[in-house]
N, C-alpha and C positions, 0 to 999 in steps of 0.2 A: 783199252784193249786193242790189240792190233791183229790184223788178219794172219800174218806170218806165225805169230805165237799160237793162234788157234789151229792153224794147219799142222804145226809140229805137235801140238797136244793131241790132235785127232789122227796122228800118223798110224795108229793101230787100226783105224778103219780102212779096209782095203778098197772099197768101192769109191772111186773118185767122185762120181756124181753125188753119192750120198754125203761124202765128206764136204763137197762144195756146198750142198744144200744146207747142212748143219752150220757151216761157217757163215753163210749168207744170212741165215735166220738169226744167229747170235749177233752178227754185226748190225743188222737192222734193229734188233731190240736194244742193243747198246746205243745206237744212234738216237732212237726215240728217247731213251733215258737222258742222254746228254742234252738234247734239245729242250726237254721239259725242265732240266736243271738250269739251262741258260735263260729260259723264259722267267723262271722263278728268281734268278739272280738279277735279271734286268728289272723286274717288278720291284724287288727289294731296293735296288739302287734308286729307282724313280721315287719310291716312298721316302727314302732317306733324303733325297733332294727337296721334296715337298716339305718334309718336317724341318729341314734346315732353314728353308724359306720362312716358315711360320715362326721359328725361333728367332730368326733375324728380325722379322717384322715386330714381334713382341718386344725384343730388346730395344728397337728403335722407339717404340711407344713409351717404354719405360724411361728412356733418356729424355724424351720430350716432356714427360710428366715430371721428371726431376727438375726440369728448368722452370716449371710453373711456380709462380709466387702465390701461395695459398693465402697469405696474410693480405696481399694486395687485393685479391678477389674478395675476401671477406670485407675489407674496408669499402670496396666499390659497391658491394651489395648493401652494406649498412647505409652508405650515403644515398643510394637509390631508394631504399625503403624510407629513409628520413624525408627525402624530397616528396615521395608519394604521400606520406603522412601529413606533411605540411600542406600539400594541395587539398587533401581531404578536410583538414582543419579550416582552411580558407573557404572552401565551398560550404562547410557547415556554418561558419560565421556569416557568410553572405545570405544563406537561407534564413538564419535567425533574424538578420537585419530586415529582410523582406517581410517575414512574418510579423515583426514588430510594426513595421510601417503600414502593413495592411490592417493590423489590429487597430492602429491609431486612426485609420480611415473609417472606422466603425463598420467594417465588413461583417456580415452575419456568418458567412462560410469562407474562411480564408483559403482553404485548399481549393475550393471551386473557383474562387476569384483568381488564384495563381494560374490556373489553367487557361484563363482568358487573357492573361498578360503575354505580351511579346517580349520574351526574355532577352532577345538580342538588342532591344531598345533600352534596356535597363543598364545603368552604370553604377559601379560601386566605388566609393571613395573612402579610404581608411582614414579615420581620425581618432586618435587616442586609443587605438586597439579595437575600435568598433567601426563598423561600416555604415555609411550613409548611402541610401539608395537614391539614385538620380533617374529622371525620366519616368518616374512612377506617377506623378501628379497628372500629367497630360493623359496618360492611359486611363487613370481612374476617372477623370472627368468624362471621357468618352464612354467608359463602361457604365457610369452612373446614369447617363442619358438613355442607354439602351437596356440596361439590366438594373434598374433602380431597386428591384426587390432584393438584391444581394446586400443592401446597405440598410443600416438603422435609419429611420426617418427622423429628421430634426423637427422639433416642435410638434411631435406627435402627441395627441391627447389620448388618455386612457379611455377606452370605451369606443362607441360609435359616434360619428358626426351625423346628426339627424337634420342639420340645417337650422338656420335661425339662431336666436340666442336662447339658451336654456340655462337659467340660473336658479338657484334655490332661494327665491324670494318668498318671504312670508306674507300672506295676504293681510290687508289692512282691515278686513271685515271680521265680523264675529260669527259668520255662518258656520253652523255645526253639521249640516248635511248638504247633499248635492242640490236638492231642490232650493234651499235657501241661498246657496251660492249662486245658482243660475238666476234667481230672481234679483239678487243684488247686482249681478253683472249686467243683465239685460233689462232690468227694471220690470216691473209688474208685480 
């Protein structure tokens, strides 16, 4: 809208001040509308640039992902899992070898005895698929001297040791009661 057009349109109005006032009001309102539309267009252009940037970013990510070799990643993860599983199997075999060695040492409580061992001093040697534990004998000797109650005692007799020699010998006498046995033993 332009001022000259409005002035010609309002030529029927004879009062110049009134005509100028109407034209100024219409021009101001028109200017406000134009500015609001310019702001809206600028906002839409900015939104369009942002969305174009997002689309470009996503397209770049798609290109990067298309270059990834999924089969190679699967194989790598399989090999990693296989290696971890092998480590677990080896650890399990070593644990079994240690338990067997401790059982052979006549330990009463293997799990308690394991806690007393210094695992860094133990060595494991694989022989025919089984492990042999090294460094265990020295530690067991030391533990047997300080914690002998953890091991089965060798040459232990059943019952209590009352001292002296106690055997089941049959007496040579014919004593049938206590009094006759005492007389026979001590005379009288």
